[in-house]
C-alpha positions in Angstrom: 0.0 0.0 0.0 2.8 2.3 -0.7 1.9 5.7 -2.1 4.0 6.9 -5.1 3.7 10.5 -4.2 4.7 12.9 -1.3 1.6 15.1 -0.7 -1.3 13.4 1.2 -5.1 13.3 0.6 -7.8 14.1 3.2 -11.2 12.7 2.4 -14.3 13.9 4.2 -16.9 11.1 5.0 -20.5 11.8 4.7 -23.8 10.3 3.3 -22.1 9.3 0.1 -19.3 7.6 1.8 -20.4 6.1 5.1 -20.6 2.4 3.8 -17.4 0.5 4.9 -17.0 -0.8 1.4 -16.8 2.8 0.0 -14.4 3.8 2.7 -12.2 1.0 1.7 -12.4 2.0 -1.8 -11.5 5.5 -0.9 -8.5 4.4 0.9 -7.4 2.1 -1.9 -7.9 5.0 -4.3 -5.5 7.2 -2.3 -7.1 8.7 0.8 -4.5 8.9 3.6 -6.5 10.7 6.3 -10.3 10.6 6.8 -12.1 13.8 8.0 -15.1 13.5 10.3 -17.1 16.7 10.0 -18.9 17.3 13.2 -21.0 20.1 11.6 -23.1 17.4 10.1 -24.2 13.9 11.3 -24.8 12.4 14.8 -22.2 10.8 17.1 -23.4 7.4 16.2 -22.8 8.2 12.5 -19.3 9.3 13.3 -18.6 6.3 15.6 -19.6 3.8 12.9 -17.4 5.5 10.3 -14.5 5.5 12.6 -15.0 1.8 13.4 -15.1 1.1 9.7 -11.8 3.1 9.2 -10.0 1.1 12.0 -11.4 -2.3 10.4 -9.9 -1.1 7.0 -6.6 -0.2 8.7 -6.4 -3.7 10.2 -7.3 -5.3 6.9 -4.8 -3.3 4.8 -2.0 -3.3 7.4 -1.4 0.4 7.0 -1.9 3.3 9.6 -4.8 5.7 8.6 -5.3 9.1 10.1 -8.6 10.4 11.4 -9.3 14.2 11.6 -12.2 15.4 13.8 -13.4 18.8 12.4 -15.1 20.8 15.1 -18.1 23.0 13.9 -17.1 26.1 16.0 -19.3 29.1 16.7 -22.1 29.6 14.3 -23.3 33.2 14.2 -26.7 33.7 12.8 -29.5 36.2 12.4 -33.0 35.4 13.8 -36.3 34.5 11.9 -38.7 36.5 10.0 -42.4 37.0 10.5 -43.6 36.4 6.9 -40.8 34.3 5.3 -37.8 35.6 3.3 -37.6 39.4 2.8 -35.8 41.6 0.2 -33.4 44.2 1.5 -32.4 46.9 -1.1 -29.1 48.6 -1.5 -28.9 51.9 0.6 -31.8 50.9 2.7 -31.4 50.7 6.5 -31.6 47.6 8.6 -31.6 47.4 12.4 -30.1 44.6 14.2 -30.8 43.9 17.9 -30.9 41.2 20.6 -34.7 40.8 20.7 -35.0 37.2 19.4 -38.7 37.0 20.6 -39.8 39.5 17.9 -39.8 38.1 14.3 -37.9 40.1 11.7 -39.0 42.4 8.9 -37.3 44.1 5.9 -36.5 46.9 8.4 -35.1 45.0 11.4 -34.1 41.5 12.6 -32.5 40.0 15.6 -29.0 39.2 15.9 -28.8 37.1 19.2 -25.1 37.4 19.7 -24.2 40.1 22.3 -20.5 39.4 21.6 -20.9 40.8 18.2 -22.3 44.1 19.4 -19.6 44.3 22.0 -16.9 44.4 19.2 -18.7 46.5 16.6 -17.7 50.0 15.7 -19.1 52.4 13.2 -17.8 51.5 9.7 -17.5 47.9 10.4 -19.1 45.5 8.0 -21.3 42.5 8.5 -21.8 39.7 5.8 -24.9 37.7 5.7 -25.5 34.4 3.9 -21.7 34.0 2.8 -21.5 37.6 1.9 -24.6 37.8 -0.4 -25.8 40.7 1.7 -23.4 43.3 3.0 -24.2 45.6 5.8 -22.2 48.6 7.0 -22.5 49.8 10.6 -23.6 53.4 11.1 -24.4 53.5 14.7 -24.2 50.8 17.4 -24.4 50.1 21.1 -24.2 47.1 23.4 -27.6 45.7 22.2 -28.1 47.2 18.7 -26.6 48.3 15.5 -28.1 50.6 12.8 -26.7 49.6 9.3 -26.8 50.6 5.7 -27.3 47.8 3.2 -24.2 48.0 0.8 -25.3 45.0 -1.3 -28.9 44.1 -1.3 -30.5 40.7 -1.6 -32.8 38.1 0.1 -32.6 37.5 3.8 -34.3 34.3 5.4 -34.4 32.6 8.7 -31.1 31.9 10.5 -28.7 32.8 7.8 -25.0 32.9 8.8 -23.2 36.1 9.8 -19.5 37.0 9.4 -17.8 39.9 10.8 -14.6 40.5 8.8 -11.9 42.6 10.3 -13.1 42.3 13.9 -11.7 40.2 16.6 -14.8 38.9 18.5 -14.6 38.3 22.3 -15.7 34.7 21.7 -14.2 31.4 22.5 -13.3 29.3 19.4 -15.1 26.4 21.2 -18.8 26.1 22.0 -20.6 23.8 24.3 -21.3 21.5 21.3 -17.7 21.5 20.4 -16.6 20.5 23.9 -19.1 17.6 23.8 -17.9 16.5 20.3 -14.3 16.8 21.3 -14.8 14.6 24.4 -16.6 12.1 22.3 -14.1 12.1 19.5 -11.1 11.7 21.9 -12.9 8.8 23.6 -13.0 7.1 20.1 -9.3 7.7 19.5 -9.2 10.3 16.8 -5.7 11.4 15.7 -6.2 15.1 14.8 -8.7 17.8 15.9 -9.3 20.7 13.7 -10.3 23.9 15.5 -12.6 26.4 13.7 -13.0 30.0 14.2 -9.3 30.5 15.4 -8.5 34.2 15.8 -5.4 34.2 18.0 -2.8 31.8 19.4 -4.7 31.7 22.7 -7.4 29.8 21.1 -5.0 26.9 20.5 -4.0 27.0 24.2 -7.5 26.5 25.3 -8.0 23.4 23.3 -4.6 22.0 23.9 -5.3 21.9 27.7 -8.3 19.7 26.9 -6.7 17.4 24.5 -3.6 16.9 26.6 -1.5 15.2 24.1 -4.2 12.7 23.0 -4.4 14.1 19.5 -2.6 16.7 17.2 -4.2 20.1 16.8 -5.1 21.6 13.5 -5.8 25.3 13.3 -8.4 26.3 10.8 -7.4 29.7 9.2 -10.6 31.2 8.1 -10.7 34.6 9.7 -8.7 37.6 8.7 -7.8 38.1 12.5 -5.9 34.8 12.2 -3.9 36.0 9.3 -2.8 39.0 11.4 -1.4 36.4 14.1 -0.3 34.0 11.5 3.2 33.1 12.8 2.0 32.9 16.4 -0.9 30.5 15.5 1.4 28.3 13.4 3.8 28.2 16.3 1.1 27.2 18.7 -0.6 24.5 16.5 0.6 21.1 15.4 -0.8 21.7 11.8 -2.7 24.3 9.9 -5.7 24.2 7.4 -6.2 26.8 4.8 -10.0 27.0 5.0 -10.3 28.9 1.7 -14.2 29.0 1.7 -14.6 31.1 4.7 -11.5 33.2 4.0 -13.1 33.9 0.6 -16.2 35.3 2.3 -14.5 37.6 4.8 -11.8 38.7 2.5 -11.8 39.7 -1.3 -11.6 36.6 -3.3 -8.5 38.0 -5.2 -6.6 37.9 -1.9 -7.1 34.2 -1.2 -4.4 32.8 -3.6 -1.7 35.0 -2.2 -2.8 34.3 1.5 -2.8 30.6 0.7 0.9 30.8 -0.5 1.7 32.9 2.6 0.3 30.3 5.0 2.0 27.4 3.2 5.3 29.2 3.4 4.8 30.0 7.1 4.0 26.3 7.8 6.9 24.9 5.8 9.2 27.3 7.5 8.0 26.1 10.9 7.9 22.4 9.8 4.2 22.1 10.6 1.9 20.1 8.2 -0.4 22.4 6.2 -3.6 21.2 4.5 -5.2 23.2 1.6 -8.9 22.8 1.6 -12.3 23.8 0.1 -13.6 23.5 -3.4 -10.5 21.8 -4.8 -12.5 19.5 -7.2 -15.9 21.1 -6.5 -17.4 20.3 -9.9 -16.9 16.6 -9.2 -19.8 16.7 -6.7 -22.0 16.2 -9.8 -19.6 15.5 -12.6 -17.1 12.6 -13.1 -14.3 14.8 -14.2 -13.0 18.1 -12.7 -12.6 21.4 -14.5 -9.1 22.2 -15.9 -9.0 25.2 -13.5 -9.7 22.9 -10.6 -6.8 20.6 -11.7 -4.6 23.6 -11.9 -5.7 24.6 -8.4 -4.7 21.3 -6.9 -1.4 21.3 -8.8 -0.6 24.8 -7.5 -0.9 23.6 -3.8 1.4 20.8 -4.7 4.0 23.0 -6.5 3.9 25.3 -3.2 4.8 22.1 -1.2 1.6 21.7 0.9 1.5 18.6 3.0 -2.0 17.7 2.0 -5.0 18.7 -0.1 -8.5 18.0 1.1 -11.9 16.9 -0.4 -15.0 18.1 1.2 -18.4 17.7 -0.4 -16.7 15.9 -3.3 -16.2 12.8 -1.1 -18.8 13.4 1.5 -21.9 14.0 -0.4 -21.0 14.0 -4.1 -22.0 11.5 -6.8 -18.4 10.4 -7.5 -16.5 10.1 -4.2 -14.0 7.4 -5.2 -13.5 9.0 -8.6 -12.6 12.3 -6.9 -9.9 10.6 -4.7 -8.5 8.9 -7.8 -8.5 12.1 -9.6 -6.7 13.9 -6.8 -4.2 11.1 -6.5 -3.5 11.4 -10.2 -3.0 15.2 -10.4 -0.5 15.0 -7.3 1.3 12.1 -8.9 1.6 13.9 -12.3 2.6 17.1 -10.7 5.3 15.6 -8.5 6.8 13.9 -11.6 7.4 17.3 -13.2 11.1 18.4 -13.1 9.8 21.9 -12.4 8.2 20.6 -9.1 11.6 19.5 -7.7 13.1 22.8 -8.9 10.3 24.8 -7.1 10.7 22.7 -4.0 14.4 23.1 -3.8 14.1 26.8 -4.4 11.7 27.4 -1.6 13.7 25.9 1.1 14.0 28.2 4.1 16.9 28.3 6.6 16.6 25.6 9.4 16.7 26.7 13.1 20.0 26.5 14.9 19.2 23.3 16.9 20.0 19.6 16.7 16.8 18.5 15.2 16.9 20.7 12.3 20.5 20.3 11.7 19.9 16.5 11.5 17.0 17.1 9.1 19.0 19.4 6.9 22.1 17.0 6.9 19.8 14.0 5.9 18.5 15.8 2.8 21.9 16.4 1.5 23.6 13.2 2.6 20.7 11.1 1.0 20.9 13.0 -2.2 24.8 12.7 -2.3 24.8 9.0 -1.6 21.8 8.2 -3.9 20.0 6.7 -1.0 16.7 5.0 -1.9 15.1 6.3 1.4 15.6 8.2 4.6 14.5 6.6 7.8 13.3 8.6 10.8 13.1 6.4 13.9 10.6 8.4 16.1 8.5 8.0 19.2 6.5 11.3 19.0 6.8 11.8 15.2 9.2 14.8 15.7 12.2 13.3 13.9 10.0 12.5 10.9 8.4 16.0 10.7 11.8 17.8 11.0 12.9 15.6 8.2 9.8 16.2 6.2 10.3 20.0 6.7 13.4 19.7 4.4 11.4 18.0 1.6 14.2 15.5 0.7 14.1 14.0 -2.8 13.8 10.5 -1.4 11.0 8.8 0.5 10.8 9.1 4.3 10.1 6.0 6.4 8.6 7.1 9.7 9.4 4.2 11.9 7.6 4.3 15.3 6.6 1.9 18.1 3.6 4.0 18.7 0.4 3.3 16.7 -0.9 6.8 17.5 2.3 8.5 16.1 2.0 6.3 12.9 -1.5 7.4 12.4 -0.7 11.1 12.9 2.2 10.9 10.4 -0.3 9.9 7.7 -0.9 13.6 7.3 2.9 14.5 6.9 4.5 15.2 3.5 6.5 12.2 2.1 6.3 10.1 5.3 5.4 6.4 4.9 4.7 5.5 8.6 5.6 2.0 9.7 4.8 0.5 13.1 7.8 -1.2 14.7 8.9 -2.5 18.1 10.7 -0.5 20.6 14.5 -0.9 19.9 17.1 -0.7 22.8 20.2 0.5 20.9 21.6 1.8 17.7 22.6 -1.6 16.4 19.1 -3.0 16.7 17.6 0.3 15.3 19.8 -0.1 12.2 18.9 -3.8 11.7 15.1 -2.8 12.0 15.6 0.0 9.5 17.3 -2.2 7.1 14.7 -4.9 7.2 11.9 -2.4 6.9 13.4 -0.7 3.8 13.7 -4.2 2.1 10.2 -5.3 3.5 8.5 -2.2 2.3 10.3 -2.4 -1.0 12.0 0.9 -0.9 15.5 -0.3 -1.4 17.8 -3.3 -2.1 20.6 -5.0 -0.3 23.9 -3.2 -0.6 22.3 0.3 -0.9 23.0 3.0 1.6 20.3 4.5 3.7 20.3 7.5 6.1 18.7 7.1 9.5 17.8 9.9 12.0 16.8 9.2 15.6 17.0 10.6 19.2 18.8 9.2 22.0 17.8 8.0 24.4 15.1 6.2 22.3 12.3 6.4 24.8 12.5 10.2 25.2 10.4 12.2 22.7 11.6 15.3 20.9 15.4 14.5 21.3 16.6 14.2 17.5 20.3 14.2 17.8 21.5 11.3 15.8 22.3 10.7 12.1 23.6 7.2 10.9 24.6 6.0 7.6 24.0 2.3 7.0 24.0 -0.3 4.4 20.9 -2.3 3.7 21.5 -6.0 4.6 
């Protein structure tokens, strides 16, 4: 089940992909990590899907990552007295906290005091994914008088975005906390946090997770971009949530933001997922548009760790075909000589510490010796991630005695995770690495391989050893 590519595929499960047979086909087609979207479905739905994933993992003999995606706060207007209303450009619309009074074309409730607490005259509110745009003229603790900038139809409980404003609001709701407890009890590998505005939001969820899963910061708010480096440092991985970014920011800014986020994550050595509408037309069509294929390829050229399918695999008519297409685009892109040139040209300087020095050296030594693979023997996954940061030209075998680490590494660029027993010394580590390179068909007897590890072996995050060995 070796993937002949470096970038990974995250596939969202949903109504179109809940059957265990379909999940198995998605994995065989190329899915490396499965996303459970807790904005939809019941706990029982997600439990059954996770059990199916673990059964497939057992059958295929390969670690599979599972990503729990929390819904986050959902800001919505209230209801209307007589159904949908039309609001015209330049008309006035009052927003207030009185949810008991149905709305009209002149006023509607916005039952979120935290929004009013953060508003200032001149601020904008976007309703229904930006289809209706309002500008605040006057506001107080329980109301806002607005001018309609872009008119349109308003109906019950449409979503509200407040771009350019840091809301005094936790990234986690009561529902999120219950979903998180449930997901951690099932043993998910990654947790994606929505509505991240600041690095402190990561600290809150990290205290709850307490090392039981990796934390993915979803960047979907302009405020998050302003704190990009701090959020990347605080998180274990990052997701470029382009759909929400495209609502709160002009669409023409999203491509450059995507590149900026990917660069920041690559510099920090944190996995980065590019998500949303990558093969959107495959929700209803068996093939993507050429523009979509180019979109996926652009993320790969930039060196993203993973690309994600949402509705394409969750509710579309062609979930397996979408994964196969994603796999094909990645494989073809990575075979392009310009891809390797782009990756080499985009390296950033490593940190002046042992782990980055080892990762940097592995890339150069493996290239010089023509090694068939680089091996990262790792307990926490740290050695493998620091090696992946360098984007070596050879595959990375992430060998670990911990199944949880192997599953987490399914998200990391170029890492083929392999479960092994705990080794006690360098000699045994070298023998296990040699057998694994042969057994996983990465190399042949007599070839040189490069191994990184941390001593002592049982202590996480101590990458300090580089060894060159011959495959026996």
